[in-house]
N, C-alpha and C positions, 0 to 999 in steps of 0.2 A: 440404433441410436444416433452413432458419432459417424462424421466422416471420414474419419482420423482411424488409424490402424496402429498404434501403441503410442506411447508415454516415453519420453526419455525425459530422467530426473538426474540430481548430483545429490552426492553422500550428506548436503547439508541440508538439504531438502526433499530427502526421498520420503519421507512420509508423507507430507503433500503432494507429490506426484503419485505416490500410491492411491490416496485418497480420489484423486482427479481421475488418475486410470480407471479405478473401481467405478467411478460416477457416469464414465464413458463405455463402461463394459467392455476395455480394450487391454491389452496386456501392457506391462509395465517395466520398464529396463533402466537401472539404474548407473551412471557412467561411472569407470573406474577414473580416478584419477592418482597422479603420481608427482611430486613438486622435488625438483633435483634440489641438490643443494643449494646451487645459484638461483634458486626463484623461480627457472622455467617450469613449466606445466606440462605435463604426457596426458594427454584424454585416449580411452579404449572405450568405444561402443560396439561389442561384438555382433548384435543383434541387428540384420539390418530392417527397415521398416517403411515400407512406399508413402505415405504421409504421415508425417509425426510431429507430435506436439512435444516440444522441448519446453520441459517447466524449469523455472528458476529465477528465484528473486534477488534483484539487483543491487540489494542494501551490500556494503563495504566493495563496490563493485570492479575493481580495477582487475583482478586476478579473473576475476568470473566473466568479463568481459572477452578476455582475451582466452578463456578455456572456452566459453561461447564459440567462438571464431572456430577455435579447431574443432568442436563438437560439428559444429553445421557443415564444414570439409569432411569431414567424415561420411556424414549422413549424405550428403551430396554424392559421394565417389560410389557410397554404397547403393544408388539408385535412386535415393529417395526425390520425389516429384512434388512435395510440398512439405516445406517447412514453416510450423507456425510457434513465435514464441510465446509463451505464457510468463510475463515476468509481473506477476502482483506488485509488487514493488519494482518502479524506472526508474531508475538512477539518473541523473544529471539535466533533470528537468527544470531546477529552478533558477539555473542561467540560459534565461531563454533571450539576453539581449546585451550589451554591452554597456556594461554600468561604468565602468573608468576606462579608458585607454589603454590599450595591450592587452584587454581580456578579450579569450574567446566566448562565441556562445556553443558554450557546451551540449547544450539542446541538440541544436542542428547537427553539431560533429557526430556525438554519438547516434541521432536521430539516420543520418545519411548512412555510418556504419553500418547499423543492425539492419537498416533495409537493403544492403546487399547481400544479407543473408540469409534473411528471412523473409516471407511471402506473405504472412499475416500475422496481427501482431492483439495481444490481451491483456490489458493491465487493468488495476483495481487501483482508482483514486490517484493517478500520476501527477499529482500537486501542480496541474496546468495554473498557470497563471493569467501572462498578457496572450498566451496561446491559448487558444477557445477549442481546438480539437486535437485528438492526437493525430490523425490526418495531417495536420500540418508540421507535425514532426515526424511522421512514416510517408514521407511523400512519396503518392502512387503506391502505395501498399494498405488493402482493407485492413481496419485497425479499430477495436472496440475498447472503449472505456467504460468501467464498469462503477457503479458506486458500490461501496460499503455500509449504506444507511441501512439497506434489507437487513444486512447481520445485525447490526445493532439495536436495532429497532425489535428486530424478532426477539435479541435476548429480554431487553427493556419489558419485551411484554409477558416472556416467561418469569420473569422475576416479579411480576406483580406491580410496575410504577405506579405511583401515586398520581390521579388525577391532576392535581397541581403542583407535578414536576414541572420544572422549566430545562430546559434544552438549551444551552447555550455554548454559542461558538464564540472564541476568543478576537477574531476578525471576521473582517469582510469576505474574506478566502474560504472561509470555513462557513460562510451562507448557506448555499448548495446542499450542503451535507448538514446542518443543521435543520435546514426546513423538511431535508427527504428523511429526518429520521422522528422530527416532530409531527409530522403531517399526518401520517398513517396513525398514529397513536391519540392523535385530536389534543395533544400537549402545545403549551406557550412555548414558542420561540423567539430566541433573542443573543444577538452579536454584537461583539463590541468590538474597541477600536484598538491594536495594537501598535508601539511603538519601538521599531527595533533600533537599536545603538551598539550591537554586538553581538556576535553568536549566542552571550549568554548575560546580554544586557537587555534585559525586555520589559517594558510596562502594558499591561493590558487595562483599558478604561472602560468600567459598563454605563451605558445611557444611564444618565440623571434620571431618577424616577422609576427606574427599572422593577417591576411588580415582584422583588425575590422574598421580600421578608415573610418570615415564617415558612416560607416554601424549602421542598427539597429540588435541588439543581443537580443537571448532570451535564457535564463538561465534555463534549465530541469534538474532535479533530481529527486531519485526517494521517498527520505522523508526529509522533510524540519521541524526543531526538534528547535533546539536552533537560528537557522538563521545565526551564526557565517560562515559557509560553504559560502553560498550564497552572503554574503555582501562584503567578500573578493574577491569572483568571479567577483560581479560586480565592486569593485572599480578596480581590473585590467584591466577589461572589457574597463571602461572609462579611464583609464592613456593611454590606448591602443588606443583609439578615437574613441570609440562606440557615437553613437549617441541617443540610448536611450538602456535602457535594461529593458526586461518584464521578470519576473518570474512565471515557471509552476512545479506544483511539482506533484507528485503520490498521496504520503500519506503527510498529514496534521497535524502534530502534535504540532504545534506552538501556543503558548499561545497567550491573548492580549496583554502582554508586550514585544513580539516578533511582532507583527502584528504593533504595535507601531513602533517599530523599522524599517520596512519595509518603512513605509511611512516617516520616518524623515531623510533615506537614498535617499530617492527619488525614489522608489523602487516601489509605487504605495502597491494594496495588490496583493499577489499571486494566481493563478489562482489553484486549485486543482481537484484530481479525488475526487469522492464523496464514496469511500470504509469506509473512516473514517471519520464520520459527523463531517461537522467543517463549519464555516463561511464562507471559502473560498471556497465551494466545487461549481464548477461551470461544471463538464466533467461527466457523469453519466457514469457507468461501468455496469449495469444492464444486455442489450443485449451481452454485450461480455460474462458475466457470464453466463446468460443463454445459449447460444449458445456452452459453453464450458460443461454444465451440460448434453444437449442433445447428444453432440455426443458420440459414445462407448468408453467404458473404453479399 
């Protein structure tokens, strides 16, 4: 099935790498990592592969980016002719412009860095805003931008979502994800407006007259980190008469303290896709990614 001859993973994402390798029917190799007392990393990849998939989600990215650089150098030296980076979560996408004098365009910097190391890229819901495609990030490199909507819709179908369920996104940036979840299920889609005043100071407003009274609501978003956007959105939905609120995210970046907040807000445990390893993982991405890798460039 696959054009690739092996998958490389890293210790923290070993399970995801193995699931992808199984879907591709190729061997999986897990890198050995050693961190010296001064914080430097040593990467060992003992098994050479001609056409390699390197699988690593780039949440908490700084050490990971350096280690990916070292890993790519080893694979090239061992004779790899093609390297594809599968980064279900791609870091540094939000800073896609200079918002204040003296700031970098981090998206461009990291895109250029990784584009010098890898020949092809696959990401899931990479948090693109003013940038329309991944091709603008990894200039000159084939890249595939996958949606987590199918995995969320399938889970809702399996759970037997009621036909009057409303799929809600907290802002316009979530609109494509919301519509892609709601459409195949024949459910109503709704998008709010978000005002962000700081990392943890967010207000979500839902449209006047939104048809939520007496209906269950499912909030979907690409990234759940501080949780403040979701909490505000849930309060707004309840204020408009929603009978219940569930939360689904593609990438779960939230810590145990935020998980406890979800419980105290009466939202239970959010469900996430498994691109970023997290206790909330409930929706697999391996088959989606494997099918993308098997497709011609």
